N, C-alpha and C positions, 0 to 999 in steps of 0.2 A: 409198193405194198402199202395195203389202206386201213387204217388203222381206222376203229370203233371207235365212239368218245359219248360214251353217258350225258342226256341232257338232263335237268333238273325233277322229269319226273318220274325219273330211275326207271323207263322202262325206256327207251327210245335212245335210237344213239344215231350220232347224223358221222359219217362217212366222205361228209369231205360237199356234200351234193346236201341228198335229198333224208330226208327222215327215215332210221327202220325202226321200228316197231317190230317186237321179239313177244309174240300170243304162246301158251297165256302168260298173263304179266307176271299172276305168282304162283310157285306151281304147283300143285297139290299132294298133302301130306299122303309121308308110306306108309306101309306097316314092316316092325322087322319079323323075315320070316316069308312076307308072300310077293310076288310076285310084284313088282313098279311097269309099269309104262306109260309113254309120258311124249306125245308126237309135238313138235313147239313148228312154230311158222312166224314169218313173219310178213310184213307189209311197209311197203314204200321202196325208196330203190328197184333198182331192176332183179328180179328173177332169170335164175336159179340163185337160191339162197346158199351158204354150208355154216355148218351152226360149229365153234370151238368156247370152249368155260376154261377165259382168260381173266377170271382173277376164284380164288378160294377150290375149292374139292367137291365132286358130289360123292356125298354116303357112299361107305364101304357096304360093295357087292354090287355098286351102279356106275353102269356106262353110255358112255352118248359116241352115239355110233347114227351118223350124217346126223339127217332132225329128230332121233327118236333118244328119251331116254331114257332106256329101258336096266333092269337085273331084279335079284331078290335081296333089299339091304340088310345088311349083319348085324349090326349094330342101331340105335340111337341117336341120332343125329341132325347138327343142325343145319341146313342148305345154306353154305356159303360163296355155291356157287351165282354164278353169274355167265350163262350160255349169253356169245354172241353173233352176230350175223353176220358176214360180210357177201355183198356182190361180187360176182366173177370180172365186175367192169373198173375202170376209175372214171369219176369226171372232174375238168375242171374247173380250176379255182380261180 
């Protein structure tokens, strides 16, 4: 399995070889009761990437599907989620 580790800048992850950076670096704020839709992307490593919330959680009403966080937030909350990418191939170290 691939484990992504956070580097000092808080946005980049190293999976044993290249640095993988998630964009956007900071998720835009949402509004309670209004539709939210944010597509994630990644650079570095080898695409395609899959994303998962591996620490924290998304606010109630939001889900991560593929590379998109969407839904309608049902209450105000600080985002504690850190979506992380994982490339489909491993590399030797």
